[in-house]
GUKESE-953635 format. One record per residue (C-alpha): residue number from 1; residue in one letter; x, y, z. Coordinates in pm, 1 decimal, always signed. Example, Ala and Ser with C-alpha at 12.3 -4.5 7.8 and 13.67 -1.06 7.14 Angstrom:
2
  pos  code        c1        c2        c3
    1     A   +1230.0    -450.0    +780.0
    2     S   +1367.0    -106.0    +714.0
END
This chain:
355
  pos  code        c1        c2        c3
    1     M    +151.1    -666.1   +2400.3
    2     A     -64.8    -659.2   +2085.7
    3     D    -379.5    -468.9   +2164.5
    4     A    -721.8    -620.6   +2101.4
    5     A    -787.9    -400.5   +1796.7
    6     E    -467.6    -522.5   +1626.4
    7     Q    -551.0    -886.8   +1702.6
    8     Q    -901.1    -837.3   +1565.1
    9     R    -756.7    -669.1   +1254.9
   10     E    -523.3    -963.3   +1198.7
   11     Q    -807.7   -1216.2   +1233.3
   12     L   -1026.5   -1014.6    +995.0
   13     N    -751.1    -977.4    +735.0
   14     S    -552.2   -1302.9    +750.8
   15     G    -612.8   -1603.8    +532.4
   16     T    -889.5   -1675.4    +284.4
   17     K   -1266.9   -1721.3    +283.7
   18     E   -1538.9   -1831.4     +44.0
   19     V   -1571.6   -1579.4    -239.9
   20     A   -1811.7   -1301.8    -138.9
   21     E   -2141.1   -1304.1    -328.2
   22     S   -2073.4    -958.3    -476.0
   23     H   -1728.3   -1068.0    -601.9
   24     R   -1816.5   -1402.3    -764.2
   25     F   -1744.9   -1469.3   -1131.3
   26     D   -1748.0   -1750.9   -1387.2
   27     E   -1465.5   -1974.8   -1265.1
   28     S   -1471.8   -2191.0   -1577.4
   29     A   -1406.4   -1880.0   -1789.9
   30     L   -1106.7   -1798.5   -1567.6
   31     A    -977.9   -2157.7   -1593.9
   32     A    -995.7   -2136.2   -1974.8
   33     W    -806.1   -1804.5   -1967.6
   34     M    -540.0   -1954.2   -1735.2
   35     Q    -500.9   -2254.0   -1965.9
   36     A    -442.1   -2022.5   -2263.7
   37     N    -226.7   -1754.9   -2092.6
   38     V     -44.1   -1887.2   -1784.1
   39     E    +272.9   -2082.2   -1853.0
   40     G    +269.5   -2420.2   -1675.7
   41     Y     -93.5   -2393.8   -1560.4
   42     A    -267.8   -2725.3   -1492.3
   43     G    -615.1   -2749.0   -1334.3
   44     P    -852.1   -2825.3   -1176.0
   45     L    -892.2   -2477.7   -1027.3
   46     E   -1028.4   -2380.2    -685.4
   47     V   -1094.7   -2010.8    -611.6
   48     R   -1085.5   -1855.4    -263.1
   49     Q   -1092.3   -1487.4    -164.7
   50     F    -835.8   -1322.6     +62.7
   51     K    -997.7   -1159.3    +364.3
   52     G    -776.3    -848.3    +369.0
   53     G    -778.3    -544.9    +144.8
   54     Q   -1016.5    -255.3    +115.1
   55     S    -982.4    -185.3    -251.6
   56     N    -907.2    -441.4    -521.5
   57     P   -1065.9    -783.9    -453.6
   58     T    -785.7   -1040.7    -431.2
   59     Y    -826.3   -1414.8    -478.9
   60     Q    -619.2   -1724.9    -414.6
   61     L    -619.2   -1964.4    -710.0
   62     I    -540.3   -2319.1    -600.3
   63     T    -434.8   -2592.3    -842.5
   64     P    -290.9   -2937.0    -760.7
   65     G     +65.4   -2823.6    -830.1
   66     K     +71.2   -2451.7    -752.1
   67     K    -105.3   -2154.1    -594.2
   68     Y    -154.1   -1821.5    -771.5
   69     V    -298.2   -1484.1    -673.3
   70     L    -550.1   -1290.9    -884.3
   71     R    -616.0    -919.2    -835.5
   72     R    -904.1    -749.7   -1014.5
   73     K   -1084.8    -420.5   -1041.5
   74     P   -1394.8    -434.2    -820.6
   75     P   -1733.4    -439.5    -990.3
   76     G   -1964.4    -136.4    -955.8
   77     K   -1923.0    +243.5    -939.8
   78     L   -1555.6    +344.4    -905.9
   79     L   -1367.4    +666.6    -837.7
   80     P   -1171.7    +798.8   -1136.8
   81     S    -807.8    +674.0   -1157.6
   82     A    -856.9    +424.0    -872.8
   83     H    -813.5     +43.1    -894.8
   84     A    -560.8     +49.9   -1181.7
   85     V    -460.2    -315.8   -1173.4
   86     D    -290.0    -279.5   -1513.7
   87     R     -42.6     -35.3   -1353.0
   88     E     +23.8    -282.8   -1069.5
   89     Y     +92.8    -551.0   -1327.0
   90     K    +326.9    -322.7   -1521.4
   91     V    +546.6    -234.1   -1223.4
   92     I    +584.2    -583.4   -1075.3
   93     T    +656.3    -725.9   -1421.5
   94     A    +934.8    -468.3   -1470.5
   95     L   +1079.3    -508.1   -1119.1
   96     Y   +1081.9    -889.1   -1099.9
   97     P   +1384.9    -945.5   -1330.8
   98     T   +1591.8    -692.8   -1128.8
   99     G   +1578.2    -911.0    -816.6
  100     F   +1365.9    -661.1    -625.2
  101     P   +1124.5    -864.8    -408.7
  102     V    +793.5    -883.0    -596.0
  103     A    +580.5   -1178.7    -704.2
  104     R    +637.1   -1314.1   -1054.6
  105     S    +352.8   -1204.4   -1283.4
  106     Y    +189.1   -1441.7   -1533.8
  107     G     -54.9   -1233.7   -1733.0
  108     L    -290.4    -936.3   -1749.8
  109     C    -645.4    -967.2   -1885.9
  110     T    -802.2    -642.3   -2008.0
  111     D   -1106.2    -821.5   -2153.5
  112     D   -1397.8    -755.0   -1914.9
  113     S   -1595.4   -1043.7   -2064.0
  114     V   -1377.9   -1308.3   -1890.3
  115     I   -1461.5   -1239.5   -1523.1
  116     G   -1640.6    -903.6   -1546.9
  117     T   -1348.0    -667.9   -1479.5
  118     M    -977.8    -634.8   -1566.4
  119     F    -742.9    -863.2   -1366.2
  120     Y    -393.0   -1003.9   -1347.6
  121     V    -241.3   -1325.7   -1213.5
  122     M     +85.2   -1359.6   -1020.5
  123     D    +270.2   -1608.6    -802.2
  124     M    +151.9   -1678.7    -449.7
  125     V    +459.5   -1598.4    -235.6
  126     E    +455.1   -1801.4     +86.7
  127     G    +594.6   -1635.5    +398.2
  128     R    +495.0   -1419.5    +694.9
  129     I    +254.6   -1125.5    +667.9
  130     L    +292.4    -934.1    +993.6
  131     W     -12.6    -729.1   +1084.5
  132     D     +84.5    -595.6   +1425.8
  133     Q    +361.7    -338.2   +1375.8
  134     Q    +476.9    -386.4   +1736.2
  135     L    +576.1    -746.9   +1646.1
  136     P    +471.8    -889.0   +1985.1
  137     A    +571.7   -1247.2   +1896.3
  138     Y    +939.6   -1157.7   +1837.7
  139     E   +1251.7   -1084.6   +2041.0
  140     P   +1400.2    -731.1   +2023.6
  141     A   +1690.5    -835.4   +1796.1
  142     E   +1456.4    -991.4   +1539.7
  143     R   +1218.0    -693.2   +1555.7
  144     H   +1511.8    -465.4   +1480.6
  145     A   +1626.1    -682.8   +1188.4
  146     I   +1273.7    -689.5   +1035.9
  147     F   +1243.1    -310.1   +1059.2
  148     M   +1585.2    -255.6    +905.5
  149     A   +1497.2    -499.5    +621.9
  150     K   +1180.1    -300.2    +557.6
  151     I   +1377.5     +28.7    +534.9
  152     K   +1651.2    -130.3    +318.5
  153     T   +1392.6    -268.4     +73.0
  154     L   +1227.6     +72.1     +31.1
  155     A   +1567.0    +235.4     -23.9
  156     D   +1645.1     -33.2    -286.3
  157     L   +1319.7     +53.5    -465.1
  158     H   +1403.9    +424.2    -463.7
  159     N   +1755.6    +348.5    -592.5
  160     T   +1622.1    +141.7    -887.9
  161     D   +1689.2    +298.3   -1229.7
  162     Y   +1330.4    +313.4   -1355.3
  163     Q   +1433.0    +424.5   -1706.4
  164     A   +1661.1    +123.2   -1746.7
  165     I   +1380.8    -124.7   -1666.4
  166     G   +1128.2     +31.1   -1903.1
  167     L    +926.4    +235.8   -1652.4
  168     G   +1003.6    +579.5   -1796.4
  169     D    +632.3    +622.0   -1872.0
  170     Y    +504.7    +481.7   -1538.6
  171     G    +434.3    +834.0   -1411.2
  172     K    +461.9   +1197.4   -1511.9
  173     P    +795.2   +1370.6   -1450.1
  174     G    +812.4   +1651.1   -1190.7
  175     N    +559.7   +1825.3    -964.1
  176     Y    +468.1   +1497.4    -796.5
  177     M    +366.5   +1658.0    -467.0
  178     G    +147.6   +1914.8    -644.4
  179     R     -30.3   +1642.4    -839.4
  180     Q     -70.1   +1425.7    -529.9
  181     V    -218.2   +1708.1    -321.0
  182     D    -457.7   +1780.1    -608.9
  183     R    -546.0   +1411.2    -649.5
  184     W    -623.6   +1349.3    -281.8
  185     T    -815.5   +1675.9    -256.5
  186     K   -1035.6   +1562.1    -546.4
  187     Q   -1075.2   +1208.7    -406.2
  188     Y   -1166.7   +1355.3     -66.9
  189     K   -1420.0   +1595.0    -217.8
  190     A   -1572.7   +1318.1    -434.2
  191     S   -1631.0   +1109.0    -120.9
  192     E   -1699.2   +1385.8    +133.4
  193     T   -1972.6   +1306.8    +387.4
  194     A   -1913.3   +1581.0    +650.7
  195     H   -1746.0   +1924.6    +672.6
  196     I   -1406.6   +1905.4    +849.6
  197     E   -1247.8   +2245.3    +912.4
  198     E    -888.3   +2114.2    +928.3
  199     M    -925.7   +1942.9    +589.6
  200     E   -1038.0   +2273.8    +437.0
  201     R    -731.7   +2451.1    +584.7
  202     L    -499.0   +2178.9    +454.0
  203     I    -659.0   +2192.7    +108.1
  204     D    -570.6   +2563.2    +106.6
  205     W    -222.8   +2541.2    +268.3
  206     L     -58.3   +2233.3    +112.3
  207     P     -55.5   +2351.2    -254.3
  208     K     +95.6   +2687.0    -151.5
  209     T    +389.8   +2530.8     +36.1
  210     L    +504.8   +2241.0    -186.3
  211     P    +869.9   +2142.2    -123.2
  212     E   +1102.7   +2131.2    -422.5
  213     Q   +1138.8   +1783.3    -575.6
  214     E   +1506.9   +1686.0    -582.1
  215     R   +1474.0   +1327.5    -703.7
  216     T   +1229.5   +1109.1    -895.6
  217     S   +1199.2    +737.0    -832.0
  218     I    +950.6    +451.4    -838.3
  219     V    +724.1    +505.2    -537.2
  220     H    +503.4    +232.8    -390.1
  221     G    +244.3    +463.2    -236.7
  222     D    +129.5    +231.8     +45.1
  223     Y    +454.4     +88.8    +180.7
  224     R    +389.3     -67.7    +521.9
  225     L    +463.0    -389.8    +705.9
  226     D    +136.9    -568.2    +619.1
  227     N    +187.7    -497.1    +246.6
  228     M    +492.5    -721.9    +232.0
  229     V    +577.9   -1087.6    +277.5
  230     I    +867.1   -1160.7    +512.5
  231     H   +1075.7   -1477.0    +460.9
  232     P    +939.2   -1766.8    +674.9
  233     T   +1252.6   -1779.9    +895.9
  234     E   +1480.8   -1488.4    +797.8
  235     A   +1441.3   -1114.6    +855.7
  236     R   +1414.4   -1048.4    +482.6
  237     V   +1143.1    -905.2    +258.9
  238     I   +1057.2   -1159.5     -13.9
  239     A    +761.5    -979.7    -176.9
  240     V    +622.1    -627.2    -167.8
  241     L    +245.8    -639.6    -236.3
  242     D     -36.6    -402.3    -330.9
  243     W    +109.8    -163.3    -589.1
  244     E    -220.7      +6.1    -663.8
  245     L     -89.3    +352.3    -567.3
  246     G    +253.7    +308.0    -730.4
  247     T    +390.9    +562.3    -978.1
  248     L    +701.0    +772.7   -1045.9
  249     G    +736.3   +1044.5    -788.0
  250     E    +900.9   +1195.6    -483.1
  251     P   +1069.3    +917.3    -282.8
  252     L   +1045.0   +1122.2     +37.8
  253     A    +664.8   +1101.0     +19.2
  254     D    +698.8    +720.9     +22.0
  255     F    +952.5    +711.1    +304.0
  256     T    +768.9    +959.8    +526.5
  257     Y    +449.9    +756.4    +479.8
  258     L    +641.7    +465.4    +635.7
  259     L    +732.9    +696.3    +927.6
  260     M    +363.4    +755.4   +1001.2
  261     N    +361.1    +456.4   +1232.1
  262     W    +615.8    +626.8   +1457.2
  263     V    +398.8    +938.6   +1465.4
  264     N     +41.4    +819.9   +1510.2
  265     G     +45.6    +441.6   +1467.7
  266     T     +96.3    +154.5   +1710.2
  267     I    +473.9    +208.5   +1731.3
  268     S    +410.3    +553.7   +1879.7
  269     Q    +236.6    +383.4   +2174.4
  270     L    +550.5    +197.9   +2286.2
  271     P    +716.8    +354.0   +2593.1
  272     D   +1075.1    +254.6   +2498.8
  273     L   +1153.7    +176.4   +2134.5
  274     K   +1517.5     +83.8   +2204.7
  275     A   +1425.8    -176.3   +2467.5
  276     H   +1160.6    -311.1   +2229.9
  277     G   +1415.5    -344.9   +1948.4
  278     I   +1249.0    -101.5   +1706.8
  279     P   +1466.3    +177.0   +1562.4
  280     T   +1373.8    +531.5   +1664.3
  281     I   +1244.7    +766.7   +1395.6
  282     E   +1593.0    +928.1   +1389.1
  283     E   +1759.2    +588.3   +1335.3
  284     A   +1508.7    +501.9   +1062.3
  285     V   +1584.8    +832.8    +886.3
  286     E   +1959.2    +775.6    +922.7
  287     A   +1938.5    +420.1    +780.2
  288     Y   +1731.4    +535.9    +482.8
  289     C   +1955.5    +835.6    +411.3
  290     E   +2267.4    +620.2    +428.9
  291     R   +2129.1    +373.6    +171.8
  292     T   +2005.5    +647.0     -63.9
  293     G   +2311.0    +873.5     -38.7
  294     R   +2143.9   +1164.3    +143.0
  295     S   +2283.4   +1384.9    +416.3
  296     G   +1940.7   +1423.6    +582.3
  297     L   +1570.8   +1482.5    +518.2
  298     H   +1425.0   +1824.2    +439.5
  299     D   +1066.8   +1938.5    +512.4
  300     L    +991.4   +1640.7    +738.8
  301     D    +695.7   +1810.2    +914.1
  302     W    +547.1   +1913.3    +577.4
  303     F    +567.2   +1555.7    +449.0
  304     L    +413.6   +1416.0    +769.0
  305     S    +128.7   +1668.1    +741.1
  306     Y     +76.4   +1573.3    +376.0
  307     N     +78.0   +1199.6    +454.1
  308     M    -188.4   +1237.9    +722.6
  309     F    -395.7   +1450.4    +483.2
  310     R    -356.2   +1180.4    +217.0
  311     L    -449.6    +905.2    +462.5
  312     A    -757.9   +1106.5    +558.5
  313     G    -842.7   +1120.6    +185.6
  314     I    -795.8    +743.6    +147.8
  315     C   -1013.1    +673.7    +455.6
  316     Q   -1278.8    +914.6    +328.8
  317     G   -1275.5    +727.9      -3.5
  318     I   -1362.9    +408.2    +185.4
  319     V   -1639.8    +594.7    +372.3
  320     G   -1768.6    +710.5     +32.1
  321     R   -1769.9    +352.3     -95.7
  322     V   -1979.8    +249.7    +205.4
  323     R   -2221.4    +527.9    +106.9
  324     D   -2222.3    +405.2    -255.9
  325     G   -2251.7     +37.4    -160.3
  326     T   -1919.4     -75.9    -314.1
  327     A   -1699.4    -113.0      -0.6
  328     N   -1510.4    -440.7     +24.5
  329     S   -1451.7    -459.5    +400.1
  330     P   -1649.3    -509.5    +719.0
  331     Q   -1430.0    -243.9    +891.1
  332     A   -1491.2     +19.3    +624.4
  333     A   -1761.5    +199.4    +825.0
  334     A   -1516.2    +246.6   +1116.7
  335     M   -1301.5    +462.0    +884.0
  336     A   -1548.5    +749.8    +926.8
  337     E   -1415.8    +803.7   +1280.8
  338     R   -1054.1    +816.6   +1163.5
  339     V   -1091.8   +1097.5    +910.4
  340     P   -1136.7   +1394.2   +1152.0
  341     L    -860.5   +1259.5   +1382.5
  342     L    -616.2   +1238.6   +1091.0
  343     A    -717.7   +1586.3    +974.1
  344     K    -644.0   +1734.1   +1320.0
  345     S    -308.7   +1557.0   +1337.5
  346     A    -220.4   +1672.6    +982.9
  347     W    -298.2   +2032.6   +1074.5
  348     T     -78.4   +2007.7   +1388.0
  349     Y    +218.5   +1905.2   +1168.4
  350     A    +129.5   +2178.3    +919.0
  351     Q    +157.7   +2431.2   +1203.2
  352     R    +495.0   +2284.0   +1299.2
  353     A    +596.5   +2334.6    +934.8
  354     G    +497.7   +2703.6    +957.1
  355     A    +125.6   +2712.6    +871.0
END
């Protein structure tokens, strides 16, 4: 049932490899830092690089008694405000004591002289990372349970009292959608390699039609199945990963990003979601609303249009990094084909929302 592209994606992204030449660093300097800063650390240290991830290089640190994960800013020319590993560290460190599923953090190093760029170290959480959203290896009942766990975990994040856990300054209050539209417009323009008419229309239309923000919560920014670790045997999320785009903001932007897979992802290709065990988009909305005390979702088409526009901006950023020679993925060049398709789809939803 998994198509060849998904299987290839899983092979390309799963597991570890030798550290890429462009991402090597002084491992003895890291070992000395770990010795001084990581509680319970005992070497010797072996460093491997995770295959997945377009943005922040991520490494597996292996010691005789324990495995850790290191995430760092990439070396080279970077877009402004991107790759903020210190913000990732801040949010997981605040969330961990609440019981929300994140890895335990051990330390942040802002001294570039250690390995060349800022980094942090956290626990390696062992479990399942599921790349194919159709979950071909599972029975319908387990697929359903995994999807409901994913929705529940996002609702739990949005219900977390960010002020109470010291994240009152994790983002600016209010006008989240306005700032996001502005941010992704700028990122898109900074990386632009071709004129796309639909992107120009969206850049004009989105800021004029911003929905009112009713709630503010912690938002993950890239919440999807392959950015979480599922328990080895239970349908339960045990770690949410990759907080690079996290901030305080509009929770509906986060939730409707999750819905993208029903709209133009692999789930949308399934002929019968119910038979497959995956909740319909209506059931997903209902489950989320129930857990967050909402009576329904407003401006759904607007948010779907925005999310496709944003995804086009993210993909264009990767295309720009290929141009600038700093891309961290063999598939990055293929992103160039996705940008105009996402732009067209975004404009279709904009028209449904009244554009």
